[in-house]
N, C-alpha and C positions, 0 to 999 in steps of 0.2 A: 043212549045218548047223554046219559047225567053219568054213567060211569065213564063213558070217552071222556066227557068233558075233567073227571076227575083223574083220571090217568095220563091227561096233558099236564094237568097243573102239578101234580107231582113230575112229571118228566122235568119240565122246565123249575120247582125248586131244585130238583140234583145239579139242571144246569146253572144254574144260579148259586149252589153251594160250591158247587166242584171246578168254576170256572170265571172269567171277567165279564162274561157276556153279558148284555141286559135282557133282564127278564121284568114282564110288568109288575110295577111295583103296587097294585093290586094281590100279590099273590100274600099268602097268609105264611108266614116259614116258624108254624107253631112246629114243638117237639114231635108231636104224632104224625105230622104230614114228615118233617126231615127221616121219622124213621122209615116209614112206607115209601119214600122217594128212594132209600140205598138199593131198592130193586133194579134201578134206571144207571148202576154204576158204569156197568158194561155199555150200556148206550150212549155216556156221554163221550165214554173211550171214540166208539164209531164219529162223536159230532168233532173229538180234538183232531181225531186221525184225520178225518174227512177235510178239515179247515187246512191242516198241515200238507196233503197231500198236494191242495188246490193251490198252497201258495207255493209249493215247489214245483207245482208241471206251469205254473206262470213265470216264475221267476226263470225257471230254465229254456225259455223261450228264447230269451235275451244276454244270458247271463252263463257263464261256466257251471258246470252238472256240480262240481265243490263248493260254490258260491250258494247255488237253488239251495242245496241241503243246509247249509250254514243256515239260509233264511228259514229255511223251515222249522228249523230247530230254536231259531227266535222267536217265531210267531208258537210255538208251544208253549214255550216260556211267559212270552207274553199273556197267552190265553188265559193260561191255567193260574198265573200270578207268582210263578216258583212253587205253587202250592205243594208238589211231590219232592220236588227238591230240595225244598227246607227240611221235608222232615226226613228225607235221609241224611241230610247233614245232620241235622238235630238227633238223630240214630247213632251215626257214628261217633258223633262226641261224647253221647253218654256211654255207650259200649265201653269206648276205649278209654274215657278219661273217668270213669268211676269204678269204684273197688265195691260196694253194697247196692241191692235195687234201688234201695230208696235214694241215692248218691245218684248215680246212671238216670233214674225218674227226675229226679232236682235239675243235672246237666242240660236234660233235652227237653224243659222249660226256659230254660237262659235263652235269651232272645240274642245273645251275644253269636257270633260264628267262630267256631275253636277250628286249630289246625286239621285236626280231623275228619271234621265235616270240608272244610274249604278242598280239602285234598280228596275228597268222596267226591264232591260235585264235579270238580276237573277230572278225574279218571271219567266218570260218568260220561259225562259231556263227548270229552275226546272217544270214547269207547263209542258210542253213538257217531259221532261223525268219521270216524273210521271205517265202520261196519257200511255206512250207509253207502260211503264210496266206493267201496266193494261190490255193491250189490247194483245188478242191471235192473231189478225192478220194484223201484223205491218206493211210488203208490203206493204197492201193491203191499211192502213191508211196512210202510208208517201205519196204516189201516189195521193189519194184522196186531204189531205190537202196541199199540195205544189202545186195542180191546180185548187183549188175552190180556195184558199186566193191568189190567185194573180187575179182570173178571177173577185173577188169583189172587191181589187184594184182598175183594171182598170176599173171598172166601176164608180167609185168616178172621173174619168178623164172628164169623158163627162158629167157628170153629176155635177158639182161644178166648179165653177172659180178659174184659177189658179192666185196664192195670193203672189206667192215667186217671187225672184229678178231672172230675165230674164235672166242675165247674169251670175250668178253664179250654178240657178237651176241645180239638179241632173236630171230631167225628162223636164225639158221647153219644149224639141222637141216635146214630148207626147202630154206635157197641147194644143197644141196650136191647133193640125188638126187631133186627137182621135176622127172619126166619129162613129156615132151610128151604121152603118156598120159595121165597123170593130170592136164596142164591140159585136153585135153579130155573129161575127166571134169566137171572144176568149169563149163566150160563147156556142158555138158549140162544141168548143174545150174542154170546160172545161166540158160540158154535158157528155164525154163519161167516164166520173170515177164515173159519180152518176151509171151506172152500175156494177163497182164494190162492190159497198153497196147500192143494189137497195131496199132491206128491208129497209134501213132507208133513203132512198133519200127524200122523200119530210121532214121527220123532217130536216134533211140537208137545206134542202132549205128554212125553214120557219125558221128556226133557223140562220140562213145567212143574208138572208130578212130583221131580225131583228137588227143583226150587222150592215149593212149597212147602216139602219135609226138611228142608235142610235149615230154611227160614223159621218152620214153626220149631222146629227144635233148639235153634239160636234164640228166639224173643222167648221161648218158656227156659232158656238155662238163663238166660240175661236178667230179664226183667218180669217172668210166671206168668206173661201173657201179651198183648197188645195194647199200642197208644193210636193216638192220629200219625205221630211222626213214623212209630214200626210200618206203619199202613202204607206211607207215601216214600218208604225205603223200599217196599217191597215192589211198588208200582214200579219205580225207577230201575230197579237192580233187572226185573222180569221183563222189563222192557229191551233191556240192553243184552237181557238172554236170547229173547227171540231175533234180534237180527243179527249176534252170533250163529246162531244158528242155522240160517237163511244162509249167512255167507259160506260157512263151514259145511255145506250143503250141494254147495257150487249151484244154489238154487236161482235159473236162467228165463224165465218167462217173463220180458218184459214187456210194460204198460207205459 
């Protein structure tokens, strides 16, 4: 019973860290517990995906589908506080605007939004919207994309060195002690989403593995590892990729 209580506490810490949802103010956000809460990254994906799917379903009852999709996207950015979108923008600004590793990292820490970051956010949001309006099973797609994209981002924490500023990093606690076992737990939680798209599950896995390899290679080449911003970028990119795979495979199971 005590162990169950501890795991629930870790889950709530992960929810409080990765979303704007209110959690009990009695939770202790210690470095050690934030490290352990990293195992629930994919679980947060289930939560965010479920809320977005619910928002879409409710809006679709009395509004056109395209507006319902926009509404669900709005819920997503509000729910997460643009946490991952901000990382995408900073990553694009840093990678495209800097010449040396340290210069790139400095740009990524700048709170100002640059041209590359603005274009990246616009492109990602447009791709999400254009893909989702082509998909019949929007609810299924939202769930699968939010879960798998967070699992992919989590894998980079274990397989790459952290290169950001220890004092200001968004995910420094996660970067220190996320173990292979905790990564496996994330993958197990994420794997359940594949049953929702069983016909294209292998295609999704192959494509996402390819995306993982590309991002890992890119991050090593650009800055020699990962930062909180690059994890956010990985989540956003892989979420879009999931939608595009579903569209390209003519996935037609409606919910």
